[in-house]
C-alpha positions in Angstrom: -177.8 -153.5 164.7 -177.1 -149.9 163.8 -179.8 -147.3 164.0 -178.9 -144.7 161.4 -181.2 -142.2 163.0 -179.0 -142.4 166.0 -176.0 -140.0 165.6 -173.7 -142.2 167.6 -174.5 -145.3 165.6 -174.0 -143.3 162.4 -170.6 -142.2 163.4 -169.6 -145.8 164.3 -170.8 -147.0 160.9 -168.8 -144.3 159.2 -165.6 -145.2 161.1 -166.2 -148.9 160.3 -166.4 -148.2 156.6 -163.1 -146.2 156.8 -161.5 -149.1 158.6 -162.6 -151.5 155.9 -161.4 -149.2 153.1 -158.0 -148.8 154.8 -157.7 -152.6 155.3 -158.6 -153.3 151.7 -156.1 -150.6 150.5 -153.4 -152.1 152.7 -153.9 -155.6 151.2 -153.9 -154.2 147.7 -150.7 -152.3 148.4 -149.0 -155.4 149.9 -150.1 -157.6 147.0 -148.8 -155.1 144.5 -145.5 -154.8 146.3 -145.1 -158.6 146.3 -146.0 -158.9 142.6 -143.6 -156.1 141.7 -140.9 -157.8 143.6 -141.5 -161.1 141.9 -141.5 -159.4 138.5 -138.3 -157.5 139.5 -136.6 -160.7 140.5 -137.7 -162.6 137.4 -137.0 -159.9 134.9 -134.4 -161.1 132.5 -131.0 -162.4 133.4 -129.6 -158.9 133.0 -131.3 -157.7 136.2 -129.3 -157.9 139.5 -131.2 -160.0 142.1 -131.4 -157.7 145.2 -128.3 -156.8 147.2 -127.2 -160.5 147.7 -126.6 -161.1 144.0 -123.2 -159.8 142.9 -122.5 -159.0 139.3 -119.1 -158.9 137.6 -118.2 -156.0 135.3 -116.6 -158.3 132.7 -117.1 -157.6 129.0 -118.8 -160.1 126.8 -116.6 -161.6 124.1 -117.8 -161.6 120.4 -119.4 -164.6 119.0 -117.7 -167.2 116.9 -119.6 -168.8 114.0 -119.0 -171.6 111.5 -119.2 -171.4 107.7 -123.0 -171.6 107.9 -123.6 -169.2 110.8 -123.9 -172.0 113.4 -122.7 -170.7 116.8 -119.4 -172.2 118.1 -118.7 -169.9 121.0 -120.6 -167.1 122.8 -120.8 -165.3 126.1 -123.7 -165.8 128.6 -124.4 -165.4 132.3 -124.0 -168.2 134.8 -125.8 -168.0 138.2 -124.3 -169.6 141.3 -125.4 -170.0 145.0 -122.8 -169.8 147.7 -122.6 -169.9 151.5 -120.1 -167.3 152.8 -120.3 -168.4 156.5 -116.7 -169.1 157.8 -115.4 -170.2 154.4 -117.0 -169.6 151.0 -118.7 -172.8 149.8 -120.5 -173.0 146.5 -123.8 -174.8 146.9 -124.9 -174.9 143.3 -123.3 -173.7 140.1 -125.0 -172.8 136.8 -128.4 -172.5 138.5 -131.5 -171.5 136.4 -132.6 -168.1 137.5 -136.1 -169.3 138.6 -134.4 -171.7 141.2 -132.7 -169.0 143.2 -136.0 -167.3 144.3 -136.6 -169.8 147.1 -133.3 -169.3 148.9 -133.7 -165.5 148.6 -137.0 -165.6 150.5 -135.6 -167.8 153.3 -133.6 -164.7 154.3 -130.4 -166.5 155.3 -127.8 -163.7 155.5 -125.0 -166.1 154.6 -126.5 -167.2 151.4 -125.2 -165.1 148.5 -125.6 -165.2 144.7 -123.2 -164.6 141.9 -124.0 -163.6 138.3 -120.9 -164.6 136.4 -120.1 -164.0 132.7 -119.0 -167.2 131.2 -118.1 -168.7 127.8 -120.2 -171.4 126.2 -119.3 -173.8 123.5 -122.4 -175.6 122.0 -120.1 -178.1 120.1 -117.3 -178.4 122.5 -116.8 -182.1 121.9 -116.2 -181.3 118.2 -114.1 -178.2 118.5 -111.8 -179.0 121.4 -108.2 -178.1 120.7 -109.4 -175.7 118.0 -111.4 -172.7 119.5 -109.1 -172.1 122.5 -110.4 -170.8 125.9 -110.8 -167.8 128.2 -109.4 -167.2 131.7 -111.3 -166.4 134.9 -111.5 -162.7 133.8 -113.3 -163.8 130.6 -110.4 -162.8 128.4 -109.4 -165.0 125.4 -106.0 -166.4 126.1 -105.4 -169.0 123.4 -106.0 -169.7 119.7 -109.1 -168.1 118.1 -110.5 -166.9 121.5 -107.4 -164.8 121.9 -108.0 -163.2 118.5 -111.6 -162.3 119.1 -110.7 -160.8 122.5 -108.1 -158.6 120.9 -110.2 -157.6 117.9 -113.6 -157.3 119.6 -115.7 -158.4 116.6 -117.8 -161.5 115.7 -116.0 -163.8 113.3 -117.0 -166.5 110.8 -114.7 -169.5 110.5 -114.3 -171.6 107.4 -115.2 -174.6 109.5 -118.4 -176.5 108.6 -119.6 -178.0 111.8 -121.9 -180.5 110.0 -119.0 -182.0 108.0 -116.8 -181.8 111.1 -119.4 -184.0 113.0 -119.5 -186.5 110.2 -115.8 -186.8 110.1 -115.5 -186.9 113.9 -118.0 -189.8 114.2 -116.4 -191.8 111.4 -112.8 -191.2 112.7 -113.9 -192.1 116.2 -114.9 -195.6 115.1 -111.5 -196.2 113.4 -109.7 -194.8 116.5 -111.4 -197.4 118.6 -110.5 -200.1 116.2 -106.9 -199.1 115.5 -106.1 -197.7 119.0 -103.6 -194.9 118.2 -102.3 -192.4 120.8 -104.1 -189.7 118.9 -105.7 -189.1 115.5 -105.8 -186.0 113.3 -107.9 -185.3 110.2 -108.0 -182.1 108.2 -110.2 -181.4 105.1 -109.3 -178.4 102.9 -111.4 -176.7 100.2 -108.6 -176.1 97.6 -110.5 -173.5 95.6 -111.0 -171.2 98.6 -107.9 -172.4 100.6 -110.3 -172.9 103.6 -110.0 -175.5 106.3 -113.5 -177.1 106.3 -112.9 -179.6 109.0 -110.2 -180.1 111.7 -110.8 -183.1 113.9 -108.4 -184.2 116.7 -109.0 -187.3 118.9 -106.7 -187.8 121.8 -107.0 -191.4 122.7 -104.5 -191.4 125.6 -105.3 -191.4 129.3 -106.6 -188.1 130.7 -103.3 -187.5 132.5 -101.4 -187.4 129.2 -103.9 -185.6 127.0 -103.3 -182.2 125.5 -105.2 -179.3 127.0 -107.3 -176.8 125.0 -104.4 -174.4 124.5 -103.0 -176.6 121.8 -104.0 -176.7 118.2 -102.3 -179.9 116.9 -102.6 -178.8 113.3 -100.0 -176.1 113.9 -98.3 -176.9 117.3 -97.1 -180.5 116.7 -94.5 -181.6 114.2 -93.4 -185.0 112.9 -91.3 -186.9 110.4 -94.0 -187.9 108.0 -92.2 -190.6 106.2 -92.9 -191.5 102.5 -95.3 -188.6 101.8 -92.0 -186.7 101.3 -91.2 -188.8 98.2 -93.6 -186.6 96.3 -91.5 -183.6 97.0 -88.4 -185.4 95.8 -90.0 -186.3 92.5 -91.4 -182.7 92.3 -87.9 -181.2 92.6 -86.4 -183.6 90.1 -89.1 -182.8 87.5 -88.9 -179.1 88.2 -85.2 -179.0 87.6 -85.5 -181.3 84.6 -83.3 -184.0 86.1 -85.5 -187.0 85.4 -88.1 -188.3 83.0 -91.2 -190.1 84.2 -90.4 -193.0 81.9 -86.9 -193.3 83.2 -85.9 -196.5 85.1 -84.1 -196.8 88.4 -82.5 -200.0 89.6 -83.7 -200.3 93.1 -82.4 -203.9 93.4 -78.8 -202.7 93.5 -77.5 -201.9 97.0 -78.0 -198.2 98.0 -76.0 -196.9 101.0 -76.2 -193.7 103.1 -72.7 -193.6 104.5 -72.1 -197.1 105.7 -75.8 -197.9 106.2 -77.5 -200.2 103.6 -81.0 -198.9 102.8 -83.6 -201.6 102.4 -87.0 -201.4 100.8 -89.6 -203.3 102.8 -91.2 -205.4 101.5 -88.8 -206.0 98.6 -90.4 -204.2 95.7 -89.3 -205.6 92.3 -86.9 -207.7 90.4 -86.8 -205.2 87.6 -85.9 -201.5 87.5 -88.7 -199.1 88.5 -90.1 -196.1 86.8 -91.0 -193.0 88.7 -94.7 -193.8 89.1 -93.8 -197.3 90.6 -91.3 -195.7 93.0 -94.2 -193.7 94.4 -96.6 -196.6 94.2 -94.3 -199.1 95.9 -92.9 -196.4 98.1 -89.3 -197.3 97.4 -86.8 -195.7 99.7 -83.9 -196.6 97.4 -85.8 -195.1 94.4 -86.3 -191.8 96.2 -82.6 -191.6 97.1 -81.6 -192.4 93.5 -83.9 -189.7 92.2 -82.5 -187.1 94.7 -78.9 -187.9 93.7 -79.7 -186.3 90.4 -80.1 -183.0 92.2 -77.8 -180.6 93.8 -78.6 -180.9 97.5 -78.4 -177.2 98.4 -79.1 -175.3 95.3 -81.9 -177.4 93.9 -83.4 -179.8 96.5 -83.2 -177.6 99.6 -84.2 -174.5 97.5 -87.4 -176.3 96.3 -88.4 -177.5 99.8 -88.0 -173.9 101.0 -90.0 -172.6 98.1 -93.0 -174.8 98.9 -92.9 -173.8 102.6 -91.3 -176.8 104.3 -88.4 -174.9 105.9 -90.3 -172.1 107.8 -93.4 -171.6 109.9 -96.7 -170.5 108.3 -99.9 -168.7 109.1 -103.1 -170.6 109.8 -105.4 -167.6 110.1 -106.5 -165.2 112.9 -102.9 -164.3 113.7 -101.9 -167.9 114.6 -98.5 -169.2 113.4 -97.3 -172.7 113.2 -94.2 -174.0 115.0 -90.9 -173.8 113.3 -89.8 -177.0 111.6 -86.8 -178.9 112.7 -84.4 -178.6 109.8 -81.3 -180.8 109.8 -78.3 -179.8 107.7 -78.7 -180.4 104.0 -75.4 -182.2 103.7 -74.1 -185.7 104.2 -76.7 -188.3 105.1 -79.5 -185.7 105.5 -79.5 -185.1 101.8 -80.5 -188.8 101.3 -82.7 -189.2 104.5 -85.0 -186.3 103.8 -86.0 -187.5 100.3 -87.9 -190.5 101.7 -89.2 -188.8 104.9 -86.6 -188.6 107.7 -84.5 -185.7 109.1 -87.1 -182.9 108.5 -89.8 -182.5 111.2 -92.7 -180.3 110.2 -96.2 -179.4 111.4 -99.3 -180.8 109.6 -100.3 -177.4 108.2 -96.9 -177.1 106.5 -97.4 -180.5 104.9 -100.9 -179.5 103.7 -99.7 -176.2 102.2 -96.7 -177.9 100.4 -99.1 -180.4 98.7 -101.5 -177.6 98.0 -98.9 -175.6 96.2 -97.7 -178.6 94.1 -101.1 -180.0 93.0 -102.9 -176.7 92.3 -99.9 -174.9 90.7 -100.5 -171.9 93.0 -97.2 -170.9 94.6 -98.9 -168.7 97.2 -101.3 -171.5 98.4 -102.0 -171.1 102.2 -104.9 -172.9 103.9 -106.4 -171.2 106.9 -109.5 -171.1 109.2 -110.6 -167.7 107.9 -113.7 -167.7 105.7 -112.9 -166.4 102.3 -115.4 -165.3 99.6 -113.1 -165.5 96.5 -112.5 -168.7 94.7 -109.1 -169.3 93.1 -108.6 -171.3 89.9 -105.9 -174.0 89.7 -102.9 -172.7 87.8 -101.8 -175.9 86.0 -98.4 -176.4 84.6 -96.5 -179.4 83.3 -95.1 -180.3 86.7 -98.4 -180.2 88.6 -100.1 -182.1 85.8 -97.5 -184.8 85.9 -97.4 -185.1 89.7 -101.2 -185.4 89.9 -101.3 -188.2 87.4 -98.5 -190.0 89.1 -100.2 -189.8 92.5 -103.5 -191.0 91.0 -101.6 -194.0 89.6 -99.7 -194.5 92.9 -102.9 -194.4 94.9 -104.6 -197.3 93.1 -106.9 -199.3 95.4 -109.9 -201.6 95.2 -112.1 -199.2 97.0 -114.9 -198.0 94.7 -114.5 -194.4 95.9 -111.0 -194.3 94.4 -112.4 -194.4 90.9 -115.7 -192.7 91.6 -114.0 -189.5 92.9 -110.6 -189.9 91.2 -108.7 -189.9 94.5 -104.9 -189.3 94.2 -102.7 -189.6 97.2 -99.6 -190.8 99.0 -99.1 -192.8 102.2 -96.3 -192.5 104.7 -95.1 -194.7 107.5 -92.3 -193.4 109.8 -90.6 -195.3 112.6 -90.3 -193.4 115.9 -88.0 -194.4 118.7 -89.0 -193.9 122.4 -86.5 -193.2 125.1 -86.5 -196.9 126.1 -85.5 -197.8 122.5 -89.1 -199.1 121.8 -90.1 -198.5 118.2 -93.6 -197.4 117.1 -95.1 -196.0 113.8 -96.5 -192.7 112.8 -98.8 -193.2 109.8 -99.9 -190.6 107.3 -102.2 -190.5 104.3 -102.5 -187.3 102.3 -105.0 -187.3 99.4 -106.8 -185.0 97.0 -109.7 -185.4 94.6 -110.5 -185.3 91.8 -106.9 -185.6 90.6 -107.7 -184.0 87.2 -109.0 -180.8 88.8 -108.3 -180.9 92.5 -111.1 -179.6 94.7 -110.4 -181.0 98.1 -107.4 -182.1 100.0 -107.4 -184.4 103.1 -104.8 -185.3 105.7 -105.3 -188.3 108.0 -102.6 -188.9 110.6 -102.3 -191.3 113.5 -99.5 -191.6 116.1 -98.7 -195.1 117.3 -101.7 -197.2 116.2 -101.6 -200.6 118.1 -103.9 -202.4 115.6 -104.2 -202.4 111.8 -106.6 -203.6 109.1 -103.9 -205.7 107.4 -100.9 -207.9 108.1 -98.4 -205.1 108.4 -98.5 -201.9 110.5 -98.4 -199.4 107.6 -100.4 -196.3 106.5 -102.0 -198.4 103.8 -103.5 -200.6 106.5 -104.6 -197.8 108.9 -105.1 -194.2 107.9 -105.9 -194.9 104.2 -108.9 -197.1 104.9 -109.9 -194.7 107.7 -110.0 -191.9 105.0 -112.3 -193.9 102.7 -114.6 -194.6 105.6 -115.1 -190.9 106.2 -115.3 -190.0 102.6 -118.2 -192.3 102.3 -120.0 -190.3 105.0 -119.2 -186.8 103.7 -119.1 -186.8 99.9 -122.7 -185.9 99.6 -122.0 -182.7 101.4 -119.1 -181.7 99.2 -119.2 -179.7 95.9 -118.0 -182.5 93.6 -120.1 -181.5 90.5 -116.8 -180.8 88.7 -115.9 -184.5 88.5 -115.7 -185.8 84.9 -115.0 -189.5 85.0 -115.1 -189.9 81.2 -112.0 -187.8 80.7 -109.2 -188.3 83.2 -106.5 -186.4 81.4 -105.7 -182.9 82.6 
């Protein structure tokens, strides 16, 4: 015991108290230091984690949004753990920040950490082959990513990711059933000239699939087959070379050079009017209509006017491939009218139909969000074409009459290097025909199965379109439909 009356004991007691005070202060200091360190390490992903966490000086790219402000692409940080002993070996990538504290406290000098700026795509399965991608330096190098990198501002696409998801899921089922090499579907709002949805499904083996630098809408090109017959009729009407009530004898032999042109299946035993040539998709009828036109001065000039002979813009400084244009002389003058000899990209086909059915000569669909609506500029030719394509599109599907869907199918034979023949099938449609609001393109390369006896567009992409229309019509602005009056 201490005797406080004893001077020596009093001094000992005083020293003891000082020791306790020092000890308590030391513990508090150490606890505070640890707490501050933990707070420092866990403070936001913008803080560099001690000297072992390296940070890149890359600049974040702007954000890409859809029509309704849903995020399609944005920049964020990715944390990785690596071992630098002998040879760099990544132990974990994309590690949550709270999981890197333990290896830090172990104190292994060979364990290092990286804080890397990366690009994230919340809807990557729906927007592949559309958004593009960045390189290792976080620079946009293709498609829309290249545009945002160069312009350094957030952008809003015309794309509606909700509709895109509906179309993707519907088209995926038909892709499984029909087994094409790949499938493309594009939905366009005609009044705004906006691409609302752009779905591409590559059904081939991984080794043959397109990478994400490719936007099939603009970078591929095809002979689209009988969808070109619409352009032949358009040119003949525009130049006042035919009357819609005129008859053409498609049962008489029609030759291109020495080659006899057949209609398959055989269409009729009586002459056909223009509407029936489109409905039955008569090759002979299309050739006979074209032969009323001057190949260069009328037919070629009209195809050029509606944008089929040159590349076009699809928004954000992206340009489509150049079409493959064969000489407009000899047999090409008769091949092109029913769909062969002129290879174009899907966007060129879409824009050509857009010009014809809306009457707007400057029609140009793009991915850019636009505020201003444009009214259809009807004329006698567009009115007639729209009526003919509604008649030619007749089908038993209820949606045909409910939404007044006009359209044209196309089936084009393609020959492989080993002389094997397969089909490309196309269905381009718009609705309602008496005041077109939406246009849709459905395309498949080399389907192996069909929903009917013959491998045609009518047995593949046409039913696929009606399957997806059933899923999306509730999301579309179709209040303008008037089924009581179908005259324009």
